[in-house]
C-alpha distance (Angstrom), angle and dihedral (degrees) to the residues before:
residue distance angle dihedral
M1 . . .
E2 3.81 . .
K3 3.78 114.5 .
D4 3.80 114.8 -147.1
I5 3.79 121.2 -142.4
K6 3.81 106.2 -109.1
L7 3.82 97.8 -174.5
P8 3.81 125.3 49.9
I9 3.78 125.4 -106.8
L10 3.81 113.0 -115.9
V11 3.82 113.0 -137.0
V12 3.81 113.4 -160.5
D13 3.80 114.9 -167.6
D14 3.81 132.4 135.5
N15 3.82 91.9 -152.3
E16 3.81 104.2 88.9
I17 3.80 93.7 -159.1
S18 3.79 93.6 50.3
R19 3.80 90.2 44.4
L20 3.80 90.1 52.3
V21 3.81 93.0 50.8
T22 3.81 93.5 48.4
T23 3.81 97.2 45.9
E24 3.81 95.2 41.8
T25 3.82 91.4 48.5
L26 3.80 90.2 53.4
L27 3.80 94.2 43.6
S28 3.80 94.1 47.7
H29 3.80 88.6 57.9
G30 3.77 95.4 51.3
I31 3.80 96.9 -97.4
P32 3.84 113.0 132.3
A33 3.79 111.5 -128.2
E34 3.80 140.7 175.3
S35 3.78 128.3 -174.4
A36 3.80 142.6 -144.6
E37 3.80 125.9 -163.0
S38 3.79 96.6 -150.1
G39 3.77 143.0 22.3
M40 3.81 91.1 -108.2
E41 3.80 92.1 53.4
A42 3.81 89.9 47.7
I43 3.81 90.7 53.2
K44 3.81 91.5 52.1
M45 3.83 92.0 47.9
Y46 3.82 92.0 46.1
E47 3.80 90.9 51.8
E48 3.81 91.9 52.1
N49 3.83 102.1 37.4
S50 3.80 144.2 32.7
Y51 3.81 124.4 -115.4
S52 3.78 135.0 -172.5
L53 3.81 94.0 -144.3
V54 3.82 139.8 -3.1
L55 3.81 121.2 -141.0
M56 3.81 105.5 -160.3
D57 3.80 125.8 -165.0
Q58 3.81 114.7 -145.6
E59 3.82 103.5 -154.0
M60 3.81 102.4 70.6
P61 3.82 129.6 133.9
E62 3.82 122.2 -115.7
L63 3.82 95.1 6.8
N64 3.81 116.1 29.2
G65 3.78 125.9 -155.0
V66 3.80 96.9 -92.4
E67 3.82 94.1 50.5
S68 3.80 91.0 44.3
M69 3.81 90.5 50.5
R70 3.81 92.1 50.1
R71 3.81 91.8 51.1
L72 3.81 92.3 47.8
R73 3.79 90.1 54.0
R74 3.80 90.9 54.1
I75 3.82 90.6 59.0
E76 3.80 112.3 100.7
T77 3.80 110.5 -128.5
N78 3.80 138.1 153.5
T79 3.80 90.2 -135.2
P80 3.83 108.5 45.2
A81 3.80 110.3 -173.0
P82 3.80 126.8 -143.5
I83 3.81 110.4 -108.6
V84 3.80 115.8 -141.4
L85 3.80 126.1 -168.6
L86 3.82 111.5 -117.7
T87 3.80 112.6 -166.5
A88 3.78 144.1 151.6
N89 3.80 89.1 -144.1
T90 3.80 123.7 96.4
E91 3.79 118.6 -95.0
E92 3.81 89.2 -115.6
S93 3.81 92.7 56.5
V94 3.82 93.2 53.0
K95 3.81 98.4 36.9
D96 3.82 91.2 116.1
V97 3.81 92.4 63.5
I98 3.82 102.7 31.8
S99 3.79 92.3 81.7
E100 3.82 90.9 65.0
F101 3.81 92.3 57.0
D102 3.80 129.4 70.7
G103 3.78 91.5 -121.0
Y104 3.80 146.4 -23.6
I105 3.79 133.3 -116.7
K106 3.78 129.8 175.8
K107 3.80 123.6 -131.5
P108 2.91 138.0 -96.5
I109 3.78 79.9 52.0
D110 3.78 119.3 -118.2
L111 3.78 111.5 -140.9
S112 3.80 95.2 -140.1
A113 3.82 88.0 53.2
I114 3.81 93.3 49.0
D115 3.82 88.8 47.9
Q116 3.81 90.5 55.0
L117 3.79 90.4 46.1
L118 3.80 93.1 52.2
Q119 3.79 91.6 47.4
K120 3.81 89.2 50.8
F121 3.80 88.8 61.7
N122 3.82 93.0 39.0
L123 3.80 92.3 -116.5
T124 3.77 99.9 127.9
K125 3.77 143.4 -19.2
N126 3.80 130.0 -128.3
F127 3.78 116.5 -32.2
D128 3.77 130.2 -175.0
I129 3.80 107.2 -72.9
G130 3.80 120.3 -149.9
H131 3.79 136.7 40.0
S132 3.77 119.1 -94.3
L133 3.80 111.4 -126.8
D134 3.80 94.2 -175.4
N135 3.82 91.8 105.7
V136 3.80 97.3 52.0
S137 3.80 107.7 138.7
E138 3.78 125.6 -133.2
E139 3.80 87.7 -111.7
D140 3.82 90.5 54.6
E141 3.79 90.5 51.2
L142 3.80 91.5 48.2
W143 3.81 90.8 47.9
F144 3.82 90.2 50.5
E145 3.81 89.9 51.4
H146 3.81 91.7 52.3
Y147 3.79 92.0 44.8
S148 3.81 90.2 51.6
N149 3.81 89.3 59.1
I150 3.82 94.8 60.3
A151 3.79 110.5 111.2
G152 3.80 112.9 -108.5
I153 3.80 95.0 17.4
D154 3.80 124.2 122.3
S155 3.80 98.7 -163.0
E156 3.82 93.8 -176.1
A157 3.81 89.7 55.8
A158 3.82 89.9 49.7
L159 3.81 89.9 50.4
S160 3.80 89.9 50.0
H161 3.81 91.1 50.8
T162 3.81 95.1 48.7
G163 3.81 101.6 32.4
S164 3.81 99.7 -137.1
I165 3.79 140.1 39.2
Q166 3.81 89.7 -121.6
L167 3.81 93.2 58.0
M168 3.78 90.6 38.6
R169 3.81 89.6 59.2
K170 3.80 91.3 50.8
V171 3.81 90.5 49.6
V172 3.80 92.9 49.7
E173 3.82 91.3 47.6
C174 3.80 89.5 49.7
F175 3.82 90.8 48.9
A176 3.81 91.1 51.1
L177 3.82 89.8 54.1
E178 3.80 96.4 43.4
V179 3.81 105.2 38.8
N180 3.82 99.4 76.3
P181 3.83 94.6 48.8
E182 3.81 88.4 48.1
L183 3.82 90.2 50.7
D184 3.82 88.5 51.9
V185 3.81 88.8 54.2
L186 3.80 90.3 49.4
R187 3.81 91.9 49.8
S188 3.81 89.5 51.1
H189 3.81 90.7 52.4
L190 3.82 90.5 48.1
N191 3.81 92.4 49.7
S192 3.80 91.6 50.9
S193 3.84 94.0 40.2
D194 3.81 89.6 -123.1
I195 3.81 98.6 166.4
E196 3.81 95.5 -176.6
G197 3.81 90.6 48.1
I198 3.81 89.6 50.1
R199 3.80 90.4 50.7
I200 3.81 92.9 51.4
S201 3.82 92.7 46.5
M202 3.80 91.6 49.4
H203 3.80 89.7 47.8
T204 3.82 90.0 53.2
L205 3.81 93.2 46.9
K206 3.80 90.9 45.7
H207 3.79 94.1 56.7
S208 3.81 94.8 39.8
A209 3.81 91.1 52.2
Y210 3.79 90.1 47.5
L211 3.81 92.7 53.6
I212 3.81 93.5 52.0
G213 3.82 93.0 46.9
A214 3.82 98.6 -105.3
L215 3.79 89.6 134.4
D216 3.82 99.8 162.2
L217 3.80 90.9 48.9
S218 3.80 89.6 47.9
A219 3.80 89.4 53.7
Q220 3.81 90.9 50.9
A221 3.81 91.1 51.5
E222 3.80 89.3 48.5
A223 3.82 90.1 53.4
A224 3.81 89.1 52.3
E225 3.80 90.8 47.2
K226 3.81 90.0 53.6
A227 3.81 90.3 47.4
A228 3.79 88.7 55.2
Q229 3.80 91.0 48.7
A230 3.83 87.8 53.0
L231 3.84 91.1 46.0
D232 3.82 87.8 -123.9
T233 3.82 99.4 157.7
D234 3.81 93.8 174.7
K235 3.81 91.7 58.2
I236 3.80 91.7 43.2
N237 3.82 90.0 55.3
Q238 3.79 90.8 45.3
L239 3.81 94.2 52.3
S240 3.81 103.8 34.2
N241 3.81 103.9 73.0
P242 3.85 95.5 47.2
I243 3.81 89.2 48.2
I244 3.81 92.8 50.3
E245 3.82 91.5 46.9
A246 3.82 91.3 49.3
F247 3.82 92.0 50.9
I248 3.82 90.6 49.2
I249 3.82 91.8 52.4
L250 3.81 90.6 47.2
S251 3.81 90.7 49.6
Q252 3.81 90.9 51.6
D253 3.81 91.3 50.8
M254 3.80 90.0 50.8
D255 3.81 91.6 48.7
K256 3.81 88.6 57.7
I257 3.80 91.3 54.6
T258 3.80 92.2 44.6
E259 3.80 90.4 52.8
K260 3.80 91.0 48.9
F261 3.81 92.6 51.9
T262 3.80 98.8 36.4
H263 3.77 109.6 138.1
K264 3.81 114.7 -109.2
P265 3.84 120.7 -160.9
S266 3.80 115.0 -111.3
N267 3.82 107.8 166.6
G268 3.80 102.1 69.9
D269 3.80 123.1 -130.7
I270 3.81 125.4 -12.4
D271 3.80 123.2 -142.1
S272 3.79 123.4 -131.8
K273 3.82 93.4 -107.7
H274 3.81 94.6 58.4
F275 3.81 93.2 42.4
H276 3.82 89.1 51.1
Q277 3.83 90.0 50.2
G278 3.79 88.8 53.5
L279 3.81 89.7 54.5
E280 3.83 91.3 48.5
D281 3.83 90.5 51.9
M282 3.80 91.4 48.2
H283 3.81 90.8 49.4
Q284 3.81 91.2 58.0
L285 3.82 92.4 45.2
I286 3.82 92.7 49.8
E287 3.80 91.4 52.1
A288 3.83 87.0 53.6
F289 3.85 91.6 47.3
D290 3.83 88.2 -119.0
Y291 3.79 95.8 144.5
E292 3.80 94.7 154.3
N293 3.82 93.4 65.2
C294 3.78 89.2 40.5
L295 3.81 88.3 59.6
L296 3.81 88.6 50.4
I297 3.81 89.6 56.8
C298 3.81 88.9 50.2
D299 3.81 88.3 53.3
M300 3.80 91.4 49.1
L301 3.80 92.0 49.7
K302 3.81 90.3 49.7
D303 3.80 86.9 58.6
Y304 3.81 86.7 75.5
N305 3.79 130.9 69.5
L306 3.79 99.0 -98.1
T307 3.77 128.0 -166.6
E308 3.79 116.0 -109.8
E309 3.80 89.5 -104.6
Q310 3.82 92.2 51.2
H311 3.81 91.8 46.2
N312 3.82 91.8 51.3
F313 3.80 90.0 47.9
I314 3.83 92.8 52.9
H315 3.81 90.2 47.6
K316 3.83 91.0 53.3
M317 3.80 89.9 47.1
E318 3.80 92.0 52.5
E319 3.80 92.0 49.7
A320 3.81 91.2 50.2
L321 3.82 90.6 46.1
W322 3.79 90.2 53.8
R323 3.81 88.3 52.2
A324 3.82 89.9 47.1
D325 3.80 88.6 -134.7
Q326 3.80 104.0 160.9
H327 3.80 95.1 -179.4
E328 3.81 93.2 53.2
L329 3.82 90.3 44.5
L330 3.81 93.4 53.3
Q331 3.79 90.0 47.3
L332 3.81 91.4 50.3
I333 3.81 92.0 47.5
G334 3.80 90.1 50.9
E335 3.79 91.5 51.0
G336 3.82 91.2 45.6
Q337 3.81 92.3 51.6
N338 3.80 91.6 48.2
N339 3.79 92.1 49.6
D340 3.79 96.0 41.4
């Protein structure tokens, strides 16, 4: 008999794009999931809640995966969760730390691998593997066609990494929002000659570029990451500016597509009663970890002429949904219902 997961999986990853892919992949296959963007946030969430499993990234600033894992294990709880290393690196390159974890899985996560992992800890048995693309809209197909025409993008690779055009669009939108702030961080590390900071930034850019199908750019960032590991400042200086310029050009190309496919309201105004009903429906979906349908309600609400306050609320909801942060979502819904 199939055993359902009763408690969510906690995904810990400082890379917002990677975190989005992992949590959305789990959620879209009926596996409840929450996420934390740092080891410190994960510790706070673990102290306050129970989880069936923790997927822990290793390459994080301030508190890396190993230190975060050790601190989690010192927390007294009646429901200790297995902690599994989640990394974009090869198993060989992280062999020194794998032994401290309860398992290892490579990202972007492979569903057959996650299925085996869950069975190992007796959390669930086989579930349906693979995204259904039967409900891809004409707009999604048109977006995919435009995205495929961006120079340096392998759209089929991006689709393979994300599993569906719908999630792929979310990942690309997230990348477009996050890449310039990440480039600012990289520039700061370069200006201060912070080699470890440069390495972490290049690692983040490498994996983000890989997920969106910018494979050549990902390889360039990986070369810079390795140069930082080798403390080769000459090579870092040689590679950094072309990489930054390439990411800027890619970001500009993505902005053009985002502008072309920006949602425009078409249903007129919405009264308070119907907006409140939308919040009630989202509340129930969030409690059931059904974030995908919650996002659909956000899309439906955006089809109306919203007030500035309502628009800002929906934007915050979407950001929290992408992070799969149930506690923040319930807090936002509560505030929205009180203010409605």
